[in-house]
Backbone bond lengths (Angstrom), bond angles and torsions (degrees), N, CA, C in turn:
res aa  C-N    CA-C-N  psi(-1)  N-CA   C-N-CA  omega(-1)  CA-C   N-CA-C  phi
1 M - - - 1.476 - - 1.517 111.82 -
2 R 1.370 115.70 -36.50 1.488 118.95 -178.56 1.565 106.37 -67.92
3 R 1.372 113.98 -35.49 1.498 117.48 -179.61 1.494 108.86 -66.81
4 L 1.371 118.58 -39.58 1.486 120.52 179.24 1.575 110.45 -63.63
5 V 1.290 114.88 -43.15 1.493 119.19 -176.91 1.535 108.00 -64.66
6 L 1.371 116.26 -42.76 1.457 119.38 -178.79 1.524 111.21 -63.45
7 V 1.357 114.57 -43.31 1.435 119.00 177.90 1.501 112.72 -62.55
8 A 1.313 117.02 -40.98 1.458 120.99 178.99 1.472 110.68 -65.11
9 N 1.287 122.11 -34.31 1.456 127.34 177.46 1.495 108.66 -65.81
10 V 1.320 120.25 -31.00 1.421 122.13 177.76 1.520 114.59 -80.13
11 V 1.356 114.72 -44.40 1.410 117.63 -172.16 1.558 114.74 -82.79
12 I 1.283 116.14 -41.37 1.491 121.33 -171.33 1.560 110.96 -57.87
13 P 1.400 114.93 -47.83 1.514 112.59 177.21 1.499 115.02 -62.72
14 I 1.354 119.84 -29.83 1.539 118.86 175.50 1.477 108.64 -68.15
15 V 1.378 119.91 -41.70 1.415 118.34 -177.95 1.486 112.43 -66.55
16 I 1.341 118.70 -37.92 1.490 124.42 178.50 1.544 108.12 -62.22
17 I 1.230 116.01 -48.75 1.544 119.22 177.65 1.518 112.32 -57.42
18 G 1.287 113.82 -43.00 1.492 118.84 -178.91 1.530 111.31 -62.39
19 L 1.330 114.71 -44.92 1.475 121.59 -179.96 1.567 110.90 -64.54
20 F 1.346 114.85 -41.58 1.445 119.37 -179.60 1.553 110.78 -65.07
21 L 1.301 115.48 -45.20 1.437 121.03 -174.82 1.574 108.35 -69.18
22 G 1.356 115.49 -37.63 1.432 116.54 -178.82 1.532 116.20 -69.98
23 S 1.386 116.40 -14.78 1.474 120.51 -175.05 1.484 108.99 -107.07
24 D 1.312 123.23 -5.10 1.422 123.20 -174.03 1.538 110.33 -138.62
25 S 1.343 116.36 106.82 1.468 120.44 -178.10 1.492 114.74 -80.37
26 R 1.416 118.48 -13.24 1.427 125.10 177.12 1.457 109.37 -87.91
27 V 1.334 120.55 86.62 1.471 122.46 -176.09 1.491 107.15 -121.43
28 T 1.319 111.17 156.22 1.461 117.80 176.12 1.573 110.20 -76.61
29 A 1.333 115.70 171.25 1.395 119.42 179.21 1.527 112.09 -63.32
30 G 1.285 118.10 -40.52 1.433 123.06 176.73 1.498 113.23 -59.02
31 I 1.400 116.76 -46.84 1.406 116.96 178.53 1.534 112.47 -71.94
32 A 1.356 117.48 -33.74 1.430 119.09 173.93 1.525 111.67 -56.59
33 A 1.294 115.38 -39.99 1.452 120.47 -178.55 1.517 107.18 -64.78
34 A 1.283 117.35 -39.82 1.477 121.57 178.70 1.481 109.55 -61.51
35 R 1.430 118.37 -38.77 1.440 120.88 -177.85 1.536 107.44 -71.55
36 D 1.330 116.84 -32.11 1.488 116.40 179.38 1.488 110.49 -67.23
37 T 1.332 117.13 -31.28 1.480 117.32 -176.44 1.536 113.29 -92.53
38 Y 1.350 115.67 -10.15 1.435 119.55 -175.82 1.507 115.95 -61.53
39 P 1.336 120.56 -37.39 1.519 117.59 -177.38 1.526 108.48 -74.67
40 Q 1.331 120.10 -10.99 1.430 119.94 -175.96 1.635 104.57 -89.43
41 I 1.228 115.31 69.84 1.495 119.68 -176.80 1.547 108.87 -80.14
42 S 1.268 116.44 133.91 1.450 118.66 -179.46 1.427 112.85 -74.59
43 P 1.390 119.87 158.51 1.464 121.72 176.42 1.524 111.84 -56.07
44 S 1.297 118.73 -33.34 1.480 120.62 -175.13 1.550 109.64 -68.43
45 T 1.403 114.36 -36.72 1.476 118.22 177.68 1.522 111.89 -68.99
46 V 1.316 118.00 -38.08 1.452 122.86 176.81 1.500 110.42 -60.21
47 S 1.346 113.21 -43.60 1.481 120.86 179.00 1.527 108.81 -62.97
48 A 1.313 118.64 -42.79 1.447 124.99 -179.24 1.559 108.54 -61.87
49 T 1.319 118.40 -44.84 1.417 124.96 179.47 1.539 110.76 -61.42
50 E 1.331 116.43 -47.67 1.377 119.83 177.45 1.530 112.66 -60.98
51 T 1.299 115.98 -44.44 1.474 120.64 178.25 1.488 112.20 -57.10
52 L 1.340 115.44 -47.07 1.481 123.66 -179.51 1.522 107.93 -59.16
53 T 1.311 119.99 -46.10 1.450 122.81 -176.37 1.482 111.66 -66.92
54 L 1.360 117.22 -39.38 1.397 122.57 178.78 1.537 112.16 -67.31
55 T 1.335 115.44 -45.04 1.436 121.98 175.96 1.545 111.05 -57.81
56 A 1.326 117.81 -45.87 1.467 119.38 -179.37 1.536 109.49 -65.66
57 Q 1.330 119.38 -36.19 1.480 120.62 179.61 1.584 111.97 -65.88
58 I 1.306 114.01 -33.07 1.430 118.46 179.00 1.507 114.47 -79.83
59 Y 1.326 113.42 -49.91 1.516 115.46 -167.62 1.501 112.22 -94.99
60 L 1.330 124.27 -27.78 1.456 120.65 -177.66 1.480 113.20 -67.15
61 P 1.312 122.15 -38.97 1.456 121.91 174.23 1.536 112.97 -58.53
62 L 1.335 116.27 -38.23 1.467 119.95 177.35 1.484 108.26 -69.30
63 A 1.317 122.30 -40.86 1.390 120.25 -173.78 1.582 110.53 -72.56
64 C 1.295 115.11 -30.27 1.505 121.94 179.16 1.535 113.31 -93.75
65 K 1.296 117.70 2.45 1.471 118.00 -174.34 1.456 116.83 -52.24
66 N 1.363 115.01 -36.56 1.467 120.28 -174.35 1.510 114.28 -106.53
67 F 1.343 116.68 18.82 1.423 119.75 -179.38 1.520 107.61 -127.24
68 P 1.388 121.59 127.24 1.483 120.64 -2.87 1.509 110.17 -76.82
69 L 1.283 118.32 157.89 1.485 124.32 179.07 1.515 107.58 -67.65
70 V 1.336 116.45 144.10 1.476 120.62 -174.01 1.555 107.37 -103.18
71 I 1.321 113.74 70.97 1.525 116.00 176.87 1.489 106.59 -97.65
72 P 1.320 119.90 123.56 1.444 124.04 179.59 1.537 110.23 -58.37
73 E 1.293 114.40 150.55 1.466 121.68 175.97 1.501 112.55 -57.19
74 G 1.386 114.24 128.60 1.430 116.70 -179.85 1.487 117.63 82.01
75 K 1.407 115.76 2.25 1.463 117.58 -177.63 1.522 106.24 -116.86
76 Y 1.419 112.73 171.51 1.414 124.13 174.08 1.518 108.57 -144.65
77 L 1.273 119.12 157.38 1.533 122.21 177.44 1.505 108.20 -93.07
78 F 1.321 115.52 134.85 1.432 121.92 172.03 1.478 114.52 -125.33
79 V 1.305 118.82 120.56 1.399 125.35 -179.91 1.567 106.80 -126.27
80 E 1.306 116.24 134.11 1.473 120.24 179.48 1.542 111.91 -114.94
81 Y 1.327 112.23 130.17 1.483 117.82 175.60 1.530 105.79 -116.22
82 W 1.377 114.58 120.60 1.456 120.18 -175.79 1.465 109.39 -130.52
83 T 1.414 113.09 140.75 1.473 118.92 173.54 1.471 110.42 -123.35
84 H 1.334 117.30 128.39 1.495 122.79 176.24 1.552 105.85 -110.80
85 S 1.346 113.41 124.69 1.450 119.81 -179.04 1.583 111.60 -118.85
86 V 1.254 113.58 127.39 1.462 120.37 178.40 1.532 109.69 -100.82
87 L 1.395 115.41 116.56 1.450 120.10 -179.49 1.527 110.03 -88.00
88 G 1.325 118.15 125.38 1.402 123.71 178.52 1.512 116.96 -60.78
89 V 1.336 116.56 175.08 1.411 120.04 -170.28 1.606 109.89 -74.87
90 N 1.300 115.17 -16.80 1.493 119.33 179.14 1.506 111.76 -92.60
91 C 1.347 117.29 8.23 1.436 120.33 178.89 1.574 112.03 -95.11
92 P 1.241 120.71 151.13 1.456 120.58 176.50 1.561 108.69 -71.22
93 V 1.370 110.64 152.08 1.483 114.63 178.70 1.492 110.46 -65.24
94 M 1.345 116.55 133.41 1.491 119.35 -177.84 1.474 108.26 -136.16
95 C 1.342 115.32 142.63 1.469 119.80 178.27 1.525 106.60 -135.56
96 I 1.366 114.70 133.05 1.514 121.58 178.45 1.526 108.44 -120.60
97 D 1.373 114.23 154.06 1.447 122.17 172.64 1.479 107.93 -159.98
98 F 1.276 126.75 162.55 1.462 119.96 7.89 1.536 105.77 -133.12
99 P 1.328 121.61 160.03 1.479 122.24 174.93 1.564 107.95 -71.66
100 T 1.318 114.02 135.01 1.542 117.30 -179.93 1.436 109.46 -103.14
101 Y 1.321 125.53 5.11 1.439 126.67 176.59 1.497 110.80 -157.17
102 H 1.325 114.91 160.19 1.475 121.88 175.85 1.542 105.24 -139.03
103 F 1.405 114.96 130.03 1.447 120.84 171.67 1.517 110.85 -115.24
104 D 1.322 114.33 129.82 1.517 122.47 175.49 1.516 109.20 -101.60
105 P 1.375 117.81 106.69 1.443 117.37 -177.40 1.530 112.37 -66.04
106 Q 1.296 118.72 -22.76 1.515 118.82 -177.29 1.494 110.81 -76.61
107 S 1.279 118.60 -40.81 1.469 121.61 -179.99 1.532 114.87 -92.87
108 G 1.431 112.23 -21.74 1.411 115.24 -176.33 1.504 115.68 80.02
109 E 1.408 115.99 8.50 1.463 117.73 178.50 1.509 113.57 -85.66
110 L 1.240 116.35 132.77 1.516 122.84 -179.86 1.535 101.67 -115.08
111 T 1.320 113.99 121.96 1.467 120.26 178.29 1.537 110.58 -113.36
112 S 1.328 116.74 123.36 1.437 123.19 178.10 1.507 112.47 -101.43
113 Y 1.294 120.43 127.82 1.428 122.98 -175.65 1.514 113.30 -103.08
114 T 1.348 118.89 8.92 1.479 123.20 176.97 1.460 111.55 -119.91
115 S 1.365 111.65 171.23 1.509 118.55 -178.10 1.554 112.63 -90.60
116 N 1.358 117.22 25.20 1.452 118.77 179.27 1.513 106.30 -61.07
117 P 1.388 116.80 153.41 1.404 118.02 177.64 1.544 114.08 -59.37
118 P 1.318 113.41 139.26 1.487 116.12 -179.91 1.492 109.61 -64.84
119 L 1.306 114.91 162.78 1.464 123.08 175.45 1.492 111.97 -60.97
120 L 1.362 116.37 125.84 1.501 117.99 179.02 1.492 111.92 -83.46
121 D 1.270 115.49 166.63 1.467 121.67 -173.25 1.535 110.00 -62.44
122 D 1.345 117.41 -39.00 1.440 122.66 -177.41 1.496 115.31 -91.53
123 D 1.331 117.52 5.66 1.450 121.67 177.41 1.536 109.52 -76.00
124 V 1.328 116.50 149.86 1.449 119.45 -179.43 1.606 109.36 -78.24
125 G 1.282 114.47 -39.36 1.455 118.72 179.50 1.510 113.25 162.28
126 Y 1.314 113.73 -150.39 1.537 119.07 -177.43 1.490 110.83 -124.87
127 I 1.310 114.44 145.60 1.477 123.23 160.41 1.490 107.46 -106.27
128 G 1.373 113.92 120.88 1.496 117.70 170.36 1.463 111.65 -88.79
129 S 1.302 120.73 119.87 1.459 122.41 -178.96 1.496 109.07 -119.18
130 G 1.351 116.17 130.67 1.416 118.62 -176.24 1.541 112.23 -158.01
131 E 1.337 113.51 168.67 1.487 119.03 -179.13 1.531 107.13 -143.28
132 S 1.313 113.97 152.77 1.491 120.76 176.25 1.533 106.55 -137.75
133 L 1.357 113.39 155.04 1.466 121.01 -178.58 1.481 113.05 -116.77
134 G 1.299 119.78 142.11 1.410 124.38 173.59 1.520 111.11 -132.20
135 G 1.362 118.98 -172.70 1.388 120.57 -173.71 1.479 112.94 72.27
136 V 1.350 119.35 -125.24 1.478 120.27 172.86 1.500 109.64 -87.52
137 G 1.326 119.15 7.33 1.428 121.51 175.06 1.512 108.22 -104.34
138 M 1.315 115.74 165.62 1.506 122.07 -176.28 1.480 108.33 -158.36
139 G 1.368 113.42 158.22 1.469 121.94 174.50 1.512 110.86 95.84
140 A 1.346 111.20 175.24 1.539 119.77 -179.30 1.498 106.63 -148.20
141 S 1.307 111.84 154.10 1.506 121.72 176.26 1.560 108.09 -140.28
142 S 1.306 114.59 143.10 1.497 117.63 -179.63 1.455 110.78 -157.17
143 H 1.314 114.89 160.69 1.466 120.42 176.32 1.517 110.48 -154.67
144 L 1.375 116.55 160.53 1.476 121.74 179.13 1.472 108.67 -105.36
145 I 1.319 113.86 140.82 1.437 121.19 175.76 1.538 112.53 -122.56
146 R 1.292 118.29 126.16 1.474 119.38 -179.83 1.554 108.25 -71.75
147 I 1.377 112.82 137.51 1.479 118.77 175.37 1.505 104.04 -99.04
148 Q 1.341 119.94 118.13 1.397 123.33 -174.01 1.464 112.82 -100.34
149 W 1.362 118.47 -23.68 1.411 123.30 176.82 1.569 109.56 -167.73
150 C 1.300 116.34 175.69 1.479 121.49 179.37 1.511 106.45 -122.41
151 P 1.322 116.37 141.80 1.471 127.25 -3.94 1.510 112.49 -71.64
152 W 1.320 116.95 157.39 1.532 122.81 -172.65 1.558 103.61 -135.07
153 L 1.258 116.25 118.56 1.467 124.76 179.88 1.542 110.61 -96.64
154 E 1.337 119.05 122.79 1.471 117.81 -178.89 1.598 102.00 -145.16
155 D 1.395 116.46 133.05 1.447 121.77 -176.07 1.568 106.90 51.66
156 D 1.382 114.15 -122.79 1.447 115.62 -178.48 1.519 112.10 -115.65
157 I 1.355 116.14 28.53 1.441 118.40 175.35 1.547 108.20 -128.75
158 T 1.279 113.81 152.00 1.521 118.89 -178.44 1.614 105.74 -126.03
159 L 1.253 115.38 124.16 1.475 122.16 171.45 1.480 108.45 -81.99
160 R 1.315 117.07 110.56 1.464 122.81 -177.65 1.531 114.36 -84.55
161 S 1.287 114.58 -45.67 1.495 114.44 -177.78 1.555 104.41 -164.90
162 V 1.376 109.85 167.07 1.467 122.00 173.06 1.495 109.45 -143.56
163 D 1.340 115.13 138.41 1.456 115.02 -175.02 1.562 109.95 -108.38
164 E 1.314 117.39 -176.77 1.478 119.25 -175.25 1.475 116.06 -65.76
165 T 1.323 119.07 -16.74 1.466 121.45 176.39 1.523 113.78 -89.23
166 G 1.368 116.54 -5.57 1.446 124.30 -175.15 1.535 114.42 89.52
167 T 1.279 116.66 3.28 1.469 119.39 176.29 1.581 106.98 -69.39
168 V 1.350 112.62 133.12 1.436 119.41 -177.09 1.520 109.81 -113.09
169 T 1.319 120.18 150.34 1.390 126.74 170.82 1.531 108.82 -115.46
170 L 1.267 119.52 124.48 1.421 124.60 -175.97 1.537 108.69 -129.02
171 E 1.290 115.02 163.70 1.431 123.32 177.29 1.567 111.87 -131.30
172 R 1.304 117.93 130.35 1.471 119.32 175.70 1.556 108.58 -138.32
173 E 1.276 114.35 119.67 1.485 122.19 178.62 1.517 110.86 49.40
174 G 1.345 115.22 44.70 1.414 120.74 173.60 1.526 114.38 86.61
175 E 1.371 118.95 -4.29 1.421 121.86 -179.05 1.513 108.44 -102.91
176 V 1.377 116.04 128.36 1.443 121.56 177.92 1.508 107.75 -86.27
177 I 1.397 112.90 131.47 1.457 120.46 -177.85 1.532 111.06 -124.27
178 V 1.275 118.48 118.27 1.453 123.22 179.70 1.590 108.63 -107.91
179 L 1.313 114.10 123.25 1.450 118.25 -175.86 1.547 110.12 -126.66
180 E 1.295 118.24 125.13 1.433 119.61 174.03 1.509 106.14 -80.54
181 A 1.418 114.36 174.07 1.440 117.84 -179.99 1.532 114.59 -57.42
182 N 1.351 112.70 131.91 1.473 123.77 179.69 1.558 113.75 67.19
183 E 1.279 117.73 26.05 1.431 123.07 174.34 1.525 108.72 -101.79
184 T 1.315 116.95 145.86 1.463 122.89 -179.91 1.564 108.87 -123.73
185 W 1.301 114.28 135.32 1.409 124.00 169.52 1.438 112.89 -99.22
186 V 1.339 119.23 138.04 1.451 124.11 -175.50 1.579 107.96 -130.34
187 S 1.326 113.72 123.73 1.472 118.72 -177.70 1.580 109.35 -75.31
188 D 1.270 114.18 166.95 1.488 118.68 164.56 1.491 109.16 -69.32
189 E 1.316 115.13 158.58 1.523 120.03 175.75 1.483 108.44 -65.99
190 E 1.293 115.08 135.99 1.495 123.80 -179.94 1.542 108.32 -118.31
191 T 1.337 115.32 122.32 1.425 121.08 179.17 1.537 109.37 -95.13
192 E 1.289 119.04 128.34 1.412 127.36 -174.63 1.519 112.71 -133.73
193 I 1.363 111.73 158.75 1.452 117.10 164.80 1.522 105.42 -119.96
194 W 1.289 115.23 116.80 1.449 119.13 -169.96 1.564 110.18 -79.62
195 D 1.308 113.56 146.20 1.482 118.83 178.65 1.517 111.30 -52.44
196 G 1.348 114.46 135.85 1.480 119.10 178.88 1.553 115.84 82.69
197 M 1.367 114.31 0.22 1.436 118.71 179.86 1.569 108.80 -104.22
198 E 1.292 118.13 154.63 1.423 122.60 175.63 1.521 110.81 -67.13
199 P 1.321 118.02 149.78 1.516 119.90 179.82 1.529 113.46 -56.64
200 E 1.360 118.14 -25.20 1.438 120.34 179.95 1.503 111.24 -76.07
201 C 1.335 119.97 -12.01 1.449 121.14 -178.91 1.549 106.96 -91.26
202 V 1.345 110.96 109.01 1.494 119.44 -177.76 1.524 108.75 -105.23
203 V 1.299 116.42 129.39 1.480 121.63 -176.64 1.548 106.81 -115.99
204 T 1.316 116.76 126.61 1.435 120.47 -179.85 1.606 107.30 -108.28
205 S 1.327 118.33 121.65 1.416 122.01 -173.80 1.521 111.65 -120.98
206 T 1.288 114.24 143.63 1.493 121.91 176.67 1.496 107.31 -127.50
207 H 1.336 119.93 133.72 1.414 124.24 -176.22 1.626 107.92 -110.86
208 Y 1.339 111.02 140.17 1.504 117.84 -176.36 1.545 107.29 -127.46
209 I 1.298 117.27 133.61 1.464 123.20 172.10 1.502 107.33 -122.14
210 T 1.330 116.41 117.45 1.485 120.09 175.21 1.478 111.47 -114.60
211 N 1.301 116.98 131.08 1.499 122.87 176.35 1.556 108.06 -100.12
212 Y 1.387 110.88 103.02 1.493 116.57 173.39 1.486 114.46 -84.25
213 A 1.353 112.07 2.39 1.492 121.13 175.21 1.534 112.38 53.09
214 F 1.339 118.89 -140.84 1.450 122.92 -173.15 1.504 113.31 -82.27
215 Q 1.268 115.87 125.73 1.518 119.63 177.69 1.498 108.64 -122.89
216 D 1.418 116.33 162.57 1.422 121.24 179.87 1.498 111.81 -74.76
217 R 1.403 111.71 127.96 1.496 115.55 173.99 1.536 115.07 -59.88
218 D 1.302 116.42 -34.29 1.450 119.33 -178.46 1.484 113.88 -73.68
219 K 1.346 117.86 0.98 1.531 120.49 173.36 1.467 108.56 -106.06
220 I 1.316 122.49 14.25 1.492 123.64 167.76 1.545 108.23 -81.44
221 I 1.262 115.46 123.35 1.529 118.52 179.22 1.536 108.40 -113.42
222 Y 1.338 116.63 123.95 1.480 120.85 178.39 1.486 104.11 -99.80
223 A 1.360 118.52 108.30 1.491 121.84 -167.67 1.560 112.30 -106.63
224 W 1.360 116.20 13.65 1.450 115.44 -179.49 1.523 109.16 -71.62
225 P 1.345 118.63 155.05 1.484 121.35 -174.49 1.588 110.73 -66.14
């Protein structure tokens, strides 16, 4: 990136001067002298120009790959990230609540039970993030997060891109995950000692990412009072 900025600092002023001189015949002697010397570009400047062009050809398509986002009319993207944790026998009894949404994959209805702002017209969609407990733990908790652009970081996953088929590219802890519509990624079991717990309390967690892809906006139900 530093090389690109340096190259831009070299090339852009030269281009601006050339455009200015080419459009205005009434120039001072100093500027005329600059025009006289302008065609005599040094080899280092040529190399810089070529480097800038090559860099743009490589990096700009990548930077612009997901813009504009290809969300079909009347649709939104829905991705769910869920963690299920089993508390071992040496853990204290724990209960969490409460789920703030429910998604029915069969009907495509997404019901929100909180007063969170509704999905806006230019939002990409929702990430549903939740957790549930098993073992000596019980209950579930969840919430919806609006995706306003890509990439979008939420919890420990990043939504990198979505294509016209609804296939998403995500990243979690350095691992790139590509999911087509209705595909689910499941992590290996992770054994942890939670903060504030005794060392004898062993928690085994499994993470799930499900790509429900594009869903109908008119099937979002805001059910708060």
